[in-house]
C-alpha positions as CSV (number, residue, x, y, z in Angstrom):
1,M,13.5,2.3,24.1
2,G,13.0,-1.1,24.8
3,K,14.9,-4.1,25.8
4,V,15.4,-6.6,22.7
5,K,17.0,-9.9,22.2
6,I,19.5,-10.3,19.5
7,T,20.6,-13.9,18.3
8,F,23.6,-14.5,16.1
9,F,24.0,-17.3,13.8
10,G,26.9,-18.7,11.8
11,P,30.3,-16.9,11.7
12,L,28.9,-14.2,14.0
13,T,28.6,-16.5,17.1
14,Q,32.4,-16.7,16.5
15,T,33.1,-13.0,16.2
16,T,30.7,-12.4,19.2
17,G,31.7,-15.1,21.6
18,E,28.1,-15.7,22.0
19,N,24.8,-16.9,20.7
20,N,22.7,-14.1,22.1
21,T,22.5,-10.9,24.1
22,D,19.8,-8.5,25.2
23,I,20.3,-4.7,24.6
24,E,18.4,-1.5,24.6
25,A,17.5,0.4,21.4
26,L,14.9,2.6,19.9
27,N,15.5,1.1,16.3
28,L,17.5,-1.3,14.5
29,K,20.3,0.9,13.5
30,E,21.0,1.9,17.1
31,A,20.8,-1.7,18.1
32,I,23.6,-2.5,15.6
33,N,25.6,0.7,16.6
34,T,25.2,-0.6,20.1
35,L,26.5,-4.1,19.0
36,T,29.5,-2.5,17.2
37,V,30.4,-0.8,20.4
38,K,30.2,-4.1,22.4
39,Y,31.9,-6.5,19.8
40,G,34.2,-4.0,18.1
41,E,35.3,-3.7,14.4
42,P,35.3,-7.4,13.6
43,F,31.7,-7.5,14.4
44,K,31.1,-4.1,12.3
45,S,33.1,-5.4,9.3
46,R,31.0,-8.4,9.1
47,V,27.7,-6.5,9.1
48,Y,28.5,-3.4,7.2
49,D,30.5,-2.9,4.1
50,E,33.3,-0.2,3.4
51,K,30.5,2.5,2.7
52,G,28.6,1.8,5.9
53,R,25.6,0.0,4.3
54,L,24.3,-3.3,5.4
55,R,26.1,-6.3,3.6
56,K,23.9,-7.8,1.0
57,F,24.7,-11.3,2.3
58,V,23.6,-10.5,6.0
59,N,19.9,-11.0,6.8
60,I,18.1,-9.4,9.5
61,Y,14.8,-10.4,10.9
62,I,12.7,-8.8,13.5
63,N,10.2,-11.3,15.0
64,G,10.6,-13.4,12.1
65,K,10.1,-10.6,9.4
66,D,13.0,-9.8,7.1
67,I,13.5,-6.0,7.6
68,R,13.9,-5.5,3.7
69,F,9.9,-5.7,4.2
70,L,9.8,-3.4,6.8
71,N,11.7,-0.1,7.3
72,S,15.2,-1.6,7.0
73,L,17.5,0.0,9.6
74,D,14.8,2.7,10.6
75,T,12.5,-0.1,11.8
76,E,11.5,0.8,15.4
77,L,11.7,-1.7,18.2
78,N,9.6,-2.5,21.0
79,E,9.9,-4.2,24.2
80,G,10.4,-7.9,23.8
81,D,11.4,-7.7,20.2
82,G,13.4,-10.8,18.9
83,I,16.2,-9.5,16.3
84,S,17.9,-12.4,14.3
85,I,21.2,-11.6,12.6
86,I,21.9,-14.3,9.9
87,P,25.0,-14.1,7.5
88,A,24.2,-16.1,4.2
89,V,26.2,-19.1,3.9
90,G,27.7,-19.9,0.4
91,G,29.5,-22.8,-1.1
92,G,29.7,-25.0,-4.0
């Protein structure tokens, strides 16, 4: 289990009350579960849909790499990894 740095962007900074945090997790799913415990239902509902899947408009990067090109939620984490959670912003 490694210590990783999570950085929040957009409305997630309002939900969490901070721009970043450090946690320990084996994989991305465990990291998000830890964040859900820490920040509660408002965080969970911004990241997961009603069926417990990642919302399509939430982009997550590990060390700058999109998790869609890695192993998604099963991506293993290493000590010092940086995770960015970025909700897509729309408008028009």
